[in-house]
C-alpha atoms as one frame of an Amber mdcrd trajectory, in Angstrom:
protein
   0.000   0.000   0.000   1.121   3.526  -0.670   0.261   7.016   0.545   1.750
  10.232  -0.789   1.150  13.948  -1.147  -0.873  14.872  -4.211   0.565  17.152
  -6.889  -0.759  19.215  -9.778  -0.431  16.107 -11.968  -3.071  14.427  -9.782
  -5.829  16.970 -10.443  -8.067  14.628 -12.459  -7.828  11.714 -10.019  -8.473
  13.929  -6.979 -11.514  15.508  -8.643 -12.759  12.003  -9.588 -12.340  10.610
  -6.070 -13.867  13.592  -4.249 -16.740  13.612  -6.761 -17.362   9.914  -6.026
 -17.522  10.743  -2.313 -19.998  13.551  -2.844 -22.227  11.444  -5.092 -22.114
   8.549  -2.592 -23.300  10.990   0.090 -26.222  12.059  -2.120 -24.696  15.249
  -3.511 -23.420  16.398  -6.878 -20.082  15.683  -8.531 -17.585  18.529  -8.523
 -17.584  21.093 -11.299 -14.526  22.437 -13.103 -14.317  25.287 -10.563 -13.103
  22.756  -7.982  -9.761  22.617  -9.786  -8.912  26.112  -8.540  -9.622  25.067
  -4.950  -7.458  21.982  -5.440  -4.587  24.093  -6.791  -4.841  26.316  -3.709
  -4.732  23.317  -1.358  -1.589  21.902  -2.950   0.114  25.260  -3.501   2.167
  25.076  -0.332   1.060  28.568   0.616   0.852  29.074   4.371  -2.622  28.625
   5.771  -4.028  26.398   3.032  -3.597  22.652   3.550  -2.686  19.585   1.553
  -4.089  16.514  -0.187  -2.944  12.919   0.320  -3.558  10.052  -2.077  -3.408
   6.354  -1.344  -4.127   2.944  -2.735  -2.645  -0.428  -3.405  -0.206   0.904
  -6.007   1.239   4.249  -7.108  -0.172   3.762 -10.608  -3.770   4.820  -9.923
  -4.678   6.221  -6.497  -7.912   4.814  -5.107  -8.252   6.918  -1.968  -8.045
  10.608  -1.094  -7.830  12.714   2.057  -7.957  16.518   1.954  -6.852  18.605
   4.923  -7.467  22.328   5.368  -5.912  24.504   8.044  -7.846  26.535  10.558
  -6.457  28.904  13.182  -8.076  29.096  16.586  -7.283  30.582  19.938  -8.361
  27.369  21.680  -5.546  25.490  19.947  -3.057  28.347  20.227  -2.622  28.331
  16.481  -3.141  26.106  13.497  -5.026  22.839  13.424  -6.178  20.602  10.588
  -9.648  19.717   9.403 -10.133  16.639   7.261 -12.583  17.916   4.684 -12.889
  14.888   2.424 -11.816  11.284   3.025 -12.768   8.654   0.490 -11.693   5.110
  -0.303 -13.132   3.365  -3.343 -15.693   0.770  -2.175 -13.714  -2.262  -3.382
 -10.793  -1.278  -1.128 -12.680  -0.557   2.079 -11.590  -2.689   5.037  -8.261
  -3.505   3.345  -6.086  -1.090   5.345  -5.859   1.505   2.572  -7.983   4.011
   4.489  -6.053   3.534   7.722  -2.697   3.992   5.980  -3.953   7.101   4.200
  -5.353   8.558   7.420  -2.128   7.843   9.322  -0.111   9.540   6.573  -2.415
  12.584   6.648  -2.190  12.825  10.440   1.594  12.525  10.344   1.797  15.229
   7.663  -0.493  17.454   9.745   1.784  17.146  12.779   4.884  17.807  10.658
   3.222  20.966   9.362   2.565  22.264  12.861  -1.052  21.297  13.475  -1.935
  21.061  17.160  -4.808  18.670  16.388  -6.990  17.374  13.565 -10.790  17.362
  13.473 -13.368  16.026  11.040 -17.074  15.490  10.547 -18.904  12.370   9.452
 -22.111  12.018   7.435 -25.507  11.223   8.901 -25.795   7.475   9.405 -22.000
   7.485   9.721 -21.680   4.841  12.433 -19.168   2.834  10.397 -17.083   5.949
   9.745 -17.214   6.998  13.404 -15.978   3.548  14.463 -13.146   3.755  11.920
 -11.998   7.143  13.212 -12.342   6.135  16.875 -10.147   3.070  16.203  -7.617
   5.519  14.755  -7.525   7.569  17.969 -10.179  10.223  17.338 -12.538  11.171
  20.180 -16.214  11.671  19.385 -16.865  15.254  20.527 -20.362  15.724  19.110
 -22.172  16.933  16.040 -20.774  19.208  13.371 -23.268  21.823  12.234 -23.405
  23.993   9.105 -24.919  27.369   8.264 -25.216  28.965   4.835 -26.694  32.331
   3.911 -30.116  32.044   2.338
């Protein structure tokens, strides 16, 4: 199994994997505008984040994890938020997701994150169990507001 930082050459595969996640959750696939957000995440600019890819081989990544940075007084600085984490269905429960998550957490620490948080979908009991086995504490619901 492999896990590595994504690059500009990985744009199409990252868009494909995140789109698959969104569709699986009942949403819409990403549009072309998502490429600009991806370029920002992998730019290396302070305050953005990074993207990790994983799978059984380097040839075609089958899993993705995106991490954005947030700054908060409660953490005395930067922490990471896993925004998207997806493993293709055929590779679930094979260790690919765990390896990818461990690589993303290690990268977060190396980049100065005091902690990493994430949210799970409704009916996400399986996901919650996965993250708890990986050392995450369940701290409650994640809520969202959007202007009308």
